[in-house]
N, C-alpha and C positions, 0 to 999 in steps of 0.2 A: 078363435084367437082374436085378440084385440087389434084394431087398426090404431097404432100409436102415432100421435103427432106431438112433437116436442116444441115447447115454448121456451126459448132460451135468450140469453143476452147477458151483458155484464150486470153487476149488482145495481139495484135501483132503477131498472128499466121498465118496471111495471108488470113483470111476469106473474107474480103471485096475485096481483089484482085481477088480471085477465083470467087466470085460472079460476079464481073465486067467481067471476061473472059467468064463466062457462059451466061451473058446477051449479049455479043458480038456474041455469037453463036446462039442467037435467043430464048433462054430459058426465061421463066418468072422468075423474081427474085424479092425478097423482101429485101429492104435495112435494115440495123440494126436499129431497133426501138429506142434503147437507144441513139444512136448517133443523131437521128432525134429530140428526146426530148431535148437533150443537146443543139442542135443548136437553138431550139425554146426558150429555157430558158436563154441562156447565156447573152442576152442583156437586160434582165429584171432587175429592181432595186433590187429585192430579188429573185434571181433564185433558182429553185429547181434542184439541181444537186446531183450526188452520194456523193460528199464530203460535201454537206451542209445538206441534208435530204434524206438519202438512202431509207427510208420507203416510203415516198411520191413519190420519183423518181421512184421506182419500180411500184407503183400504176399507174403512168402516162405511164411508159414503157409498161406495160401489156395492157393498153387501146390502145396504139398506135399499138402494135403487133397485137391485135385482129382486129383492123380496117384494117391494111395492109393485113392480111390473108383473110379477108372478101371480098377484092377486086379482089382476084385471079379468073381467068377463069379456066375451066377444062383443064387438061393436066399436064405435069410435071412443077413443080415450085421449085426453090431453095431459101431457106431462110437464110439470114445472121443473125444467132441466132434464137432460138425458145423460147417458153414459159418457159421451165425449166431453161433457163439461169438466169431468175429472181430469181429462187430458189437458184441457186448456189451463186449469188451475195448476197442474203439475209443471207445465211448460213455463207459465208465468212465474212460478215459485222456483224455477231452475232446479227441479228435482227429477229423479227417475220416475217414470210411470210405473206404479206397482203392477206385478204380474197379474193380480186379480182383475185389475182394470183392463189390461191388454186382453186377457181371456174373455172378459165380458163383451168386448167390442166385436169379437168374432161371431157372436150370436145375436147382435142387435138387429132389430127389424123395424125401423121407424119409417113411416110413410113419407112424412115431410118434416122439415125443421123450419120453424118460424122464429126468426131473429128479431127481437124487439129493438127498435131504434132507441138510443138513449134519450131520456127526457131532459128538458131544460132544468128542472128542479131536481136536485139530488139530496137525499136525506140519509144520514147515518143512523144506526140504532145499535142495540146491544150485540147483534150478530154481524151487522154490516159496518165494518170499521174502516174500509178503504176510503181514501179521499176520492173526490169526483174524478180527478186525473187518473188515479190508479184503477178506478172502476172502468173507465173508458179503455185503458190499456188492456185490462182483463177481458173486456168485451171483444176486442180484436183477437186475443188468444183463443177465446171460445169459438168465435166464428171460424178461425183458421183450423181448429181441431175438427170441426164438422166438414169443412171443405176438403181437408186432407183425407178424411174418411170417405170421400166420394159423394157427399151430400152437397146440394146447392141451396143453402139457406135462403128462405124467402123473407125479405126485410119487411117488417110491419112498421109503418110510419108512426111517429110520435103523435098520436091522436088521443081522444078521450078513451077511457076503458071500453065503453059500449061501442064506439066506432072501431076500436081495434078488434073486438070480438066479431063484429059484423064483417070486417075485412077478412079475418081468418076463415069464418064460416062461408063467406061468399067464394073465397079462393078454393076451399075444399069442395063445395057444391059444384063449382065450375069444373074442377078436375074430374069429379064423378060423372057429371053430365057428358063431358068430352069423351071420357073412357067408354061410357055406355053407348054414345052415338057411334063411336068408331067400331065397336064390337057389332053393332046392329046394322051397319051399312055395307 
C-alpha cells in the first residue's frame, strides 16, 4: 500500500510545479484529477466543468481521484490534491457535497497534508479562471476541509520549487527518523 502525501492549496500556489519536481526525483506522483477531468470535458459539446455544473464536476473528479490512487504501488507517493479538496470546492461553491465524495472520505488514508502557501505572483489560464482574491478564499476552504477531517495541514512556505521540495522531503524524513527512533528505544 502506498504512503500517500497530499500537496494541496488554492489555485496557483505551485502544487503542480512541486509535484513535477518530485516526479523528476523518481517519486510516484498523482496528477490533479480535476485538471484531467477538465481536459477530458473541454472539447465536448456540453462539457461538465466547474463553472457549468460544479456538483457533477465534483462527482467526476472524485471518481478520477479514486482511480488514480488505486493505481499506486507501495512506497511513497505525492498527490496533486486529495479527496477533501472536493469538499473545499463544494463548500466554496455553496453546493451539497455529492454522496460519492462523502463515501470516498471514509476510506481515505493520507499520511500528511502539505498546504502550499500562496505565491505572490498569481497567473490565470484556461482552467484556472479564479481571480487571485477568489483563489485565496478557496485556499482557506480547502485548508478547512482537511482540518475538519482531522488532519493538521503542514504549511509549506512560498519558496522556490526546489526549496519547497526540500522542505517537504526533510519534513517526511524527520518524521520517519523520529518514528524509527521511538520504536527502537
